[in-house]
N, CA, C and O atoms as a Maestro MAE file, in Angstrom:
{
 s_m_m2io_version
 :::
 2.0.0
}

f_m_ct {
 s_m_title
 :::
 protein
 m_atom[236] {
  # First column is atom index #
  i_m_mmod_type
  r_m_x_coord
  r_m_y_coord
  r_m_z_coord
  i_m_residue_number
  s_m_chain_name
  s_m_pdb_residue_name
  s_m_pdb_atom_name
  i_m_atomic_number
  :::
  1 25 144.264 99.666 110.914 1 A "MET " " N  " 7
  2 3 143.431 98.545 111.286 1 A "MET " " CA " 6
  3 2 143.210 98.594 112.787 1 A "MET " " C  " 6
  4 15 144.148 98.797 113.558 1 A "MET " " O  " 8
  5 25 141.984 98.409 113.190 2 A "ALA " " N  " 7
  6 3 141.668 98.339 114.609 2 A "ALA " " CA " 6
  7 2 141.874 96.917 115.096 2 A "ALA " " C  " 6
  8 15 141.395 95.970 114.472 2 A "ALA " " O  " 8
  9 25 142.587 96.758 116.213 3 A "GLU " " N  " 7
  10 3 142.813 95.442 116.785 3 A "GLU " " CA " 6
  11 2 142.272 95.445 118.206 3 A "GLU " " C  " 6
  12 15 142.599 96.318 119.009 3 A "GLU " " O  " 8
  13 25 141.447 94.462 118.499 4 A "TYR " " N  " 7
  14 3 140.802 94.367 119.801 4 A "TYR " " CA " 6
  15 2 141.206 93.065 120.473 4 A "TYR " " C  " 6
  16 15 141.227 92.012 119.836 4 A "TYR " " O  " 8
  17 25 141.524 93.137 121.753 5 A "ILE " " N  " 7
  18 3 141.792 91.942 122.549 5 A "ILE " " CA " 6
  19 2 140.720 91.878 123.620 5 A "ILE " " C  " 6
  20 15 140.583 92.795 124.430 5 A "ILE " " O  " 8
  21 25 139.964 90.797 123.621 6 A "ILE " " N  " 7
  22 3 138.817 90.630 124.508 6 A "ILE " " CA " 6
  23 2 139.087 89.477 125.467 6 A "ILE " " C  " 6
  24 15 139.468 88.386 125.043 6 A "ILE " " O  " 8
  25 25 138.889 89.719 126.752 7 A "ASN " " N  " 7
  26 3 138.942 88.650 127.753 7 A "ASN " " CA " 6
  27 2 137.510 88.317 128.129 7 A "ASN " " C  " 6
  28 15 136.802 89.163 128.675 7 A "ASN " " O  " 8
  29 25 137.075 87.104 127.847 8 A "ARG " " N  " 7
  30 3 135.679 86.714 128.088 8 A "ARG " " CA " 6
  31 2 135.636 85.417 128.872 8 A "ARG " " C  " 6
  32 15 136.490 84.545 128.711 8 A "ARG " " O  " 8
  33 25 134.634 85.306 129.720 9 A "VAL " " N  " 7
  34 3 134.330 84.054 130.415 9 A "VAL " " CA " 6
  35 2 132.918 83.689 130.021 9 A "VAL " " C  " 6
  36 15 131.985 84.471 130.203 9 A "VAL " " O  " 8
  37 25 132.766 82.488 129.477 10 A "PHE " " N  " 7
  38 3 131.456 82.007 129.060 10 A "PHE " " CA " 6
  39 2 131.007 80.910 130.009 10 A "PHE " " C  " 6
  40 15 131.723 79.931 130.218 10 A "PHE " " O  " 8
  41 25 129.834 81.072 130.578 11 A "SER " " N  " 7
  42 3 129.272 80.033 131.433 11 A "SER " " CA " 6
  43 2 128.893 78.831 130.589 11 A "SER " " C  " 6
  44 15 128.387 78.972 129.475 11 A "SER " " O  " 8
  45 25 129.143 77.643 131.132 12 A "ASN " " N  " 7
  46 3 128.739 76.438 130.414 12 A "ASN " " CA " 6
  47 2 127.449 75.858 130.995 12 A "ASN " " C  " 6
  48 15 127.122 74.698 130.745 12 A "ASN " " O  " 8
  49 25 126.725 76.656 131.763 13 A "GLU " " N  " 7
  50 3 125.448 76.222 132.320 13 A "GLU " " CA " 6
  51 2 124.358 76.312 131.270 13 A "GLU " " C  " 6
  52 15 124.375 77.206 130.424 13 A "GLU " " O  " 8
  53 25 123.415 75.393 131.322 14 A "GLY " " N  " 7
  54 3 122.299 75.393 130.386 14 A "GLY " " CA " 6
  55 2 122.520 74.389 129.269 14 A "GLY " " C  " 6
  56 15 123.442 73.574 129.312 14 A "GLY " " O  " 8
  57 25 121.669 74.463 128.287 15 A "THR " " N  " 7
  58 3 121.755 73.551 127.148 15 A "THR " " CA " 6
  59 2 122.901 73.959 126.226 15 A "THR " " C  " 6
  60 15 123.425 75.069 126.324 15 A "THR " " O  " 8
  61 25 123.281 73.052 125.334 16 A "ARG " " N  " 7
  62 3 124.322 73.382 124.351 16 A "ARG " " CA " 6
  63 2 123.924 74.603 123.535 16 A "ARG " " C  " 6
  64 15 124.760 75.450 123.223 16 A "ARG " " O  " 8
  65 25 122.649 74.689 123.194 17 A "ASN " " N  " 7
  66 3 122.205 75.831 122.393 17 A "ASN " " CA " 6
  67 2 122.295 77.131 123.185 17 A "ASN " " C  " 6
  68 15 122.661 78.161 122.619 17 A "ASN " " O  " 8
  69 25 121.975 77.113 124.466 18 A "GLU " " N  " 7
  70 3 122.079 78.330 125.284 18 A "GLU " " CA " 6
  71 2 123.529 78.795 125.378 18 A "GLU " " C  " 6
  72 15 123.808 79.990 125.271 18 A "GLU " " O  " 8
  73 25 124.451 77.858 125.577 19 A "VAL " " N  " 7
  74 3 125.876 78.204 125.632 19 A "VAL " " CA " 6
  75 2 126.312 78.775 124.289 19 A "VAL " " C  " 6
  76 15 126.978 79.810 124.242 19 A "VAL " " O  " 8
  77 25 125.944 78.112 123.201 20 A "ARG " " N  " 7
  78 3 126.292 78.569 121.853 20 A "ARG " " CA " 6
  79 2 125.756 79.967 121.595 20 A "ARG " " C  " 6
  80 15 126.453 80.798 121.013 20 A "ARG " " O  " 8
  81 25 124.544 80.236 122.015 21 A "MET " " N  " 7
  82 3 123.949 81.550 121.775 21 A "MET " " CA " 6
  83 2 124.649 82.645 122.573 21 A "MET " " C  " 6
  84 15 124.712 83.787 122.117 21 A "MET " " O  " 8
  85 25 125.178 82.321 123.763 22 A "ARG " " N  " 7
  86 3 125.962 83.313 124.516 22 A "ARG " " CA " 6
  87 2 127.226 83.684 123.740 22 A "ARG " " C  " 6
  88 15 127.611 84.853 123.691 22 A "ARG " " O  " 8
  89 25 127.865 82.689 123.138 23 A "VAL " " N  " 7
  90 3 129.074 82.956 122.342 23 A "VAL " " CA " 6
  91 2 128.721 83.779 121.107 23 A "VAL " " C  " 6
  92 15 129.413 84.745 120.786 23 A "VAL " " O  " 8
  93 25 127.659 83.406 120.420 24 A "VAL " " N  " 7
  94 3 127.227 84.133 119.222 24 A "VAL " " CA " 6
  95 2 126.885 85.579 119.573 24 A "VAL " " C  " 6
  96 15 127.228 86.494 118.825 24 A "VAL " " O  " 8
  97 25 126.217 85.792 120.696 25 A "ALA " " N  " 7
  98 3 125.856 87.154 121.107 25 A "ALA " " CA " 6
  99 2 127.111 87.997 121.341 25 A "ALA " " C  " 6
  100 15 127.139 89.176 120.990 25 A "ALA " " O  " 8
  101 25 128.146 87.399 121.929 26 A "ALA " " N  " 7
  102 3 129.396 88.131 122.151 26 A "ALA " " CA " 6
  103 2 130.056 88.488 120.820 26 A "ALA " " C  " 6
  104 15 130.568 89.596 120.659 26 A "ALA " " O  " 8
  105 25 130.047 87.560 119.872 27 A "LEU " " N  " 7
  106 3 130.643 87.836 118.565 27 A "LEU " " CA " 6
  107 2 129.863 88.908 117.810 27 A "LEU " " C  " 6
  108 15 130.442 89.669 117.034 27 A "LEU " " O  " 8
  109 25 128.554 88.969 118.035 28 A "ALA " " N  " 7
  110 3 127.723 89.962 117.355 28 A "ALA " " CA " 6
  111 2 128.011 91.383 117.833 28 A "ALA " " C  " 6
  112 15 127.599 92.344 117.184 28 A "ALA " " O  " 8
  113 25 128.712 91.532 118.959 29 A "GLU " " N  " 7
  114 3 129.048 92.858 119.485 29 A "GLU " " CA " 6
  115 2 130.264 93.471 118.794 29 A "GLU " " C  " 6
  116 15 130.601 94.626 119.052 29 A "GLU " " O  " 8
  117 25 130.919 92.719 117.927 30 A "GLU " " N  " 7
  118 3 132.111 93.232 117.253 30 A "GLU " " CA " 6
  119 2 131.788 94.466 116.412 30 A "GLU " " C  " 6
  120 15 130.720 94.571 115.808 30 A "GLU " " O  " 8
  121 25 132.732 95.386 116.390 31 A "VAL " " N  " 7
  122 3 132.615 96.581 115.566 31 A "VAL " " CA " 6
  123 2 133.231 96.254 114.214 31 A "VAL " " C  " 6
  124 15 134.400 95.876 114.137 31 A "VAL " " O  " 8
  125 25 132.466 96.395 113.169 32 A "ALA " " N  " 7
  126 3 132.960 96.063 111.831 32 A "ALA " " CA " 6
  127 2 133.981 97.078 111.346 32 A "ALA " " C  " 6
  128 15 133.888 98.268 111.647 32 A "ALA " " O  " 8
  129 25 134.948 96.592 110.598 33 A "GLY " " N  " 7
  130 3 135.894 97.484 109.942 33 A "GLY " " CA " 6
  131 2 135.239 98.096 108.711 33 A "GLY " " C  " 6
  132 15 134.046 97.910 108.470 33 A "GLY " " O  " 8
  133 25 136.023 98.819 107.948 34 A "THR " " N  " 7
  134 3 135.478 99.495 106.770 34 A "THR " " CA " 6
  135 2 135.925 98.857 105.464 34 A "THR " " C  " 6
  136 15 135.686 99.415 104.393 34 A "THR " " O  " 8
  137 25 136.568 97.700 105.534 35 A "GLY " " N  " 7
  138 3 137.030 97.042 104.306 35 A "GLY " " CA " 6
  139 2 137.811 95.795 104.623 35 A "GLY " " C  " 6
  140 15 137.512 95.088 105.586 35 A "GLY " " O  " 8
  141 25 138.817 95.523 103.809 36 A "SER " " N  " 7
  142 3 139.652 94.348 104.023 36 A "SER " " CA " 6
  143 2 141.087 94.795 104.265 36 A "SER " " C  " 6
  144 15 141.408 95.981 104.183 36 A "SER " " O  " 8
  145 25 141.934 93.829 104.561 37 A "ASN " " N  " 7
  146 3 143.347 94.084 104.831 37 A "ASN " " CA " 6
  147 2 143.508 95.114 105.947 37 A "ASN " " C  " 6
  148 15 143.068 94.864 107.069 37 A "ASN " " O  " 8
  149 25 144.115 96.244 105.678 38 A "GLU " " N  " 7
  150 3 144.366 97.252 106.711 38 A "GLU " " CA " 6
  151 2 143.090 97.922 107.224 38 A "GLU " " C  " 6
  152 15 143.114 98.531 108.293 38 A "GLU " " O  " 8
  153 25 142.009 97.828 106.512 39 A "GLN " " N  " 7
  154 3 140.753 98.468 106.911 39 A "GLN " " CA " 6
  155 2 139.855 97.536 107.742 39 A "GLN " " C  " 6
  156 15 138.797 97.957 108.210 39 A "GLN " " O  " 8
  157 25 140.265 96.292 107.924 40 A "ALA " " N  " 7
  158 3 139.458 95.310 108.656 40 A "ALA " " CA " 6
  159 2 139.715 95.406 110.154 40 A "ALA " " C  " 6
  160 15 140.807 95.781 110.580 40 A "ALA " " O  " 8
  161 25 138.721 95.071 110.938 41 A "SER " " N  " 7
  162 3 138.890 94.950 112.384 41 A "SER " " CA " 6
  163 2 139.438 93.564 112.694 41 A "SER " " C  " 6
  164 15 139.088 92.593 112.023 41 A "SER " " O  " 8
  165 25 140.286 93.468 113.697 42 A "ARG " " N  " 7
  166 3 140.862 92.193 114.111 42 A "ARG " " CA " 6
  167 2 140.521 91.964 115.582 42 A "ARG " " C  " 6
  168 15 140.718 92.847 116.417 42 A "ARG " " O  " 8
  169 25 140.017 90.790 115.886 43 A "TYR " " N  " 7
  170 3 139.640 90.443 117.256 43 A "TYR " " CA " 6
  171 2 140.381 89.204 117.709 43 A "TYR " " C  " 6
  172 15 140.516 88.244 116.950 43 A "TYR " " O  " 8
  173 25 140.864 89.220 118.945 44 A "THR " " N  " 7
  174 3 141.395 88.037 119.615 44 A "THR " " CA " 6
  175 2 140.612 87.887 120.904 44 A "THR " " C  " 6
  176 15 140.575 88.804 121.725 44 A "THR " " O  " 8
  177 25 139.986 86.730 121.085 45 A "TYR " " N  " 7
  178 3 139.205 86.441 122.285 45 A "TYR " " CA " 6
  179 2 139.967 85.453 123.151 45 A "TYR " " C  " 6
  180 15 140.186 84.313 122.739 45 A "TYR " " O  " 8
  181 25 140.376 85.873 124.352 46 A "PHE " " N  " 7
  182 3 140.967 84.962 125.325 46 A "PHE " " CA " 6
  183 2 139.818 84.396 126.151 46 A "PHE " " C  " 6
  184 15 139.077 85.138 126.794 46 A "PHE " " O  " 8
  185 25 139.680 83.066 126.124 47 A "VAL " " N  " 7
  186 3 138.510 82.446 126.744 47 A "VAL " " CA " 6
  187 2 138.844 81.514 127.901 47 A "VAL " " C  " 6
  188 15 137.938 81.045 128.590 47 A "VAL " " O  " 8
  189 25 140.128 81.237 128.130 48 A "GLU " " N  " 7
  190 3 140.479 80.335 129.218 48 A "GLU " " CA " 6
  191 2 141.930 80.560 129.604 48 A "GLU " " C  " 6
  192 15 142.786 80.754 128.741 48 A "GLU " " O  " 8
  193 25 142.205 80.534 130.906 49 A "THR " " N  " 7
  194 3 143.576 80.573 131.397 49 A "THR " " CA " 6
  195 2 143.874 79.225 132.040 49 A "THR " " C  " 6
  196 15 143.158 78.795 132.944 49 A "THR " " O  " 8
  197 25 144.919 78.563 131.578 50 A "LEU " " N  " 7
  198 3 145.284 77.248 132.071 50 A "LEU " " CA " 6
  199 2 146.079 77.359 133.366 50 A "LEU " " C  " 6
  200 15 146.549 78.441 133.717 50 A "LEU " " O  " 8
  201 25 146.230 76.248 134.075 51 A "SER " " N  " 7
  202 3 146.924 76.250 135.363 51 A "SER " " CA " 6
  203 2 148.388 76.680 135.229 51 A "SER " " C  " 6
  204 15 148.966 77.180 136.194 51 A "SER " " O  " 8
  205 25 148.997 76.495 134.054 52 A "ASP " " N  " 7
  206 3 150.384 76.908 133.859 52 A "ASP " " CA " 6
  207 2 150.509 78.364 133.393 52 A "ASP " " C  " 6
  208 15 151.613 78.834 133.116 52 A "ASP " " O  " 8
  209 25 149.382 79.075 133.307 53 A "GLY " " N  " 7
  210 3 149.393 80.480 132.926 53 A "GLY " " CA " 6
  211 2 149.160 80.733 131.452 53 A "GLY " " C  " 6
  212 15 148.873 81.867 131.066 53 A "GLY " " O  " 8
  213 25 149.276 79.702 130.607 54 A "ASN " " N  " 7
  214 3 148.967 79.873 129.187 54 A "ASN " " CA " 6
  215 2 147.485 80.134 129.013 54 A "ASN " " C  " 6
  216 15 146.671 79.711 129.834 54 A "ASN " " O  " 8
  217 25 147.132 80.837 127.935 55 A "ARG " " N  " 7
  218 3 145.720 81.162 127.689 55 A "ARG " " CA " 6
  219 2 145.272 80.584 126.366 55 A "ARG " " C  " 6
  220 15 146.027 80.573 125.394 55 A "ARG " " O  " 8
  221 25 144.039 80.102 126.332 56 A "ASN " " N  " 7
  222 3 143.409 79.651 125.091 56 A "ASN " " CA " 6
  223 2 142.684 80.843 124.478 56 A "ASN " " C  " 6
  224 15 142.082 81.653 125.182 56 A "ASN " " O  " 8
  225 25 142.754 80.933 123.158 57 A "PHE " " N  " 7
  226 3 142.114 82.041 122.481 57 A "PHE " " CA " 6
  227 2 141.625 81.613 121.126 57 A "PHE " " C  " 6
  228 15 142.021 80.567 120.612 57 A "PHE " " O  " 8
  229 25 140.753 82.431 120.539 58 A "PHE " " N  " 7
  230 3 140.399 82.278 119.148 58 A "PHE " " CA " 6
  231 2 140.372 83.649 118.517 58 A "PHE " " C  " 6
  232 15 140.150 84.654 119.192 58 A "PHE " " O  " 8
  233 25 140.602 83.684 117.207 59 A "THR " " N  " 7
  234 3 140.649 84.962 116.493 59 A "THR " " CA " 6
  235 2 139.640 84.953 115.377 59 A "THR " " C  " 6
  236 15 139.516 85.938 114.649 59 A "THR " " O  " 8
  :::
 }
 m_bond[235] {
  # First column is bond index #
  i_m_from
  i_m_to
  i_m_order
  :::
  1 1 2 1
  2 2 3 1
  3 3 4 2
  4 3 5 1
  5 5 6 1
  6 6 7 1
  7 7 8 2
  8 7 9 1
  9 9 10 1
  10 10 11 1
  11 11 12 2
  12 11 13 1
  13 13 14 1
  14 14 15 1
  15 15 16 2
  16 15 17 1
  17 17 18 1
  18 18 19 1
  19 19 20 2
  20 19 21 1
  21 21 22 1
  22 22 23 1
  23 23 24 2
  24 23 25 1
  25 25 26 1
  26 26 27 1
  27 27 28 2
  28 27 29 1
  29 29 30 1
  30 30 31 1
  31 31 32 2
  32 31 33 1
  33 33 34 1
  34 34 35 1
  35 35 36 2
  36 35 37 1
  37 37 38 1
  38 38 39 1
  39 39 40 2
  40 39 41 1
  41 41 42 1
  42 42 43 1
  43 43 44 2
  44 43 45 1
  45 45 46 1
  46 46 47 1
  47 47 48 2
  48 47 49 1
  49 49 50 1
  50 50 51 1
  51 51 52 2
  52 51 53 1
  53 53 54 1
  54 54 55 1
  55 55 56 2
  56 55 57 1
  57 57 58 1
  58 58 59 1
  59 59 60 2
  60 59 61 1
  61 61 62 1
  62 62 63 1
  63 63 64 2
  64 63 65 1
  65 65 66 1
  66 66 67 1
  67 67 68 2
  68 67 69 1
  69 69 70 1
  70 70 71 1
  71 71 72 2
  72 71 73 1
  73 73 74 1
  74 74 75 1
  75 75 76 2
  76 75 77 1
  77 77 78 1
  78 78 79 1
  79 79 80 2
  80 79 81 1
  81 81 82 1
  82 82 83 1
  83 83 84 2
  84 83 85 1
  85 85 86 1
  86 86 87 1
  87 87 88 2
  88 87 89 1
  89 89 90 1
  90 90 91 1
  91 91 92 2
  92 91 93 1
  93 93 94 1
  94 94 95 1
  95 95 96 2
  96 95 97 1
  97 97 98 1
  98 98 99 1
  99 99 100 2
  100 99 101 1
  101 101 102 1
  102 102 103 1
  103 103 104 2
  104 103 105 1
  105 105 106 1
  106 106 107 1
  107 107 108 2
  108 107 109 1
  109 109 110 1
  110 110 111 1
  111 111 112 2
  112 111 113 1
  113 113 114 1
  114 114 115 1
  115 115 116 2
  116 115 117 1
  117 117 118 1
  118 118 119 1
  119 119 120 2
  120 119 121 1
  121 121 122 1
  122 122 123 1
  123 123 124 2
  124 123 125 1
  125 125 126 1
  126 126 127 1
  127 127 128 2
  128 127 129 1
  129 129 130 1
  130 130 131 1
  131 131 132 2
  132 131 133 1
  133 133 134 1
  134 134 135 1
  135 135 136 2
  136 135 137 1
  137 137 138 1
  138 138 139 1
  139 139 140 2
  140 139 141 1
  141 141 142 1
  142 142 143 1
  143 143 144 2
  144 143 145 1
  145 145 146 1
  146 146 147 1
  147 147 148 2
  148 147 149 1
  149 149 150 1
  150 150 151 1
  151 151 152 2
  152 151 153 1
  153 153 154 1
  154 154 155 1
  155 155 156 2
  156 155 157 1
  157 157 158 1
  158 158 159 1
  159 159 160 2
  160 159 161 1
  161 161 162 1
  162 162 163 1
  163 163 164 2
  164 163 165 1
  165 165 166 1
  166 166 167 1
  167 167 168 2
  168 167 169 1
  169 169 170 1
  170 170 171 1
  171 171 172 2
  172 171 173 1
  173 173 174 1
  174 174 175 1
  175 175 176 2
  176 175 177 1
  177 177 178 1
  178 178 179 1
  179 179 180 2
  180 179 181 1
  181 181 182 1
  182 182 183 1
  183 183 184 2
  184 183 185 1
  185 185 186 1
  186 186 187 1
  187 187 188 2
  188 187 189 1
  189 189 190 1
  190 190 191 1
  191 191 192 2
  192 191 193 1
  193 193 194 1
  194 194 195 1
  195 195 196 2
  196 195 197 1
  197 197 198 1
  198 198 199 1
  199 199 200 2
  200 199 201 1
  201 201 202 1
  202 202 203 1
  203 203 204 2
  204 203 205 1
  205 205 206 1
  206 206 207 1
  207 207 208 2
  208 207 209 1
  209 209 210 1
  210 210 211 1
  211 211 212 2
  212 211 213 1
  213 213 214 1
  214 214 215 1
  215 215 216 2
  216 215 217 1
  217 217 218 1
  218 218 219 1
  219 219 220 2
  220 219 221 1
  221 221 222 1
  222 222 223 1
  223 223 224 2
  224 223 225 1
  225 225 226 1
  226 226 227 1
  227 227 228 2
  228 227 229 1
  229 229 230 1
  230 230 231 1
  231 231 232 2
  232 231 233 1
  233 233 234 1
  234 234 235 1
  235 235 236 2
  :::
 }
}
């Protein structure tokens, strides 16, 4: 299984739809796996680093 860790910064400038489309465009860049379970690609997106050093992410 391919596992990818992505560090991304998304600008919050513009309309809600413009911000949403930037996120969707980033997700569309994912490389698809060849199946399920061990054949699937796994992505973790780190999108924010907090003042205490913890990071927010989504998978």
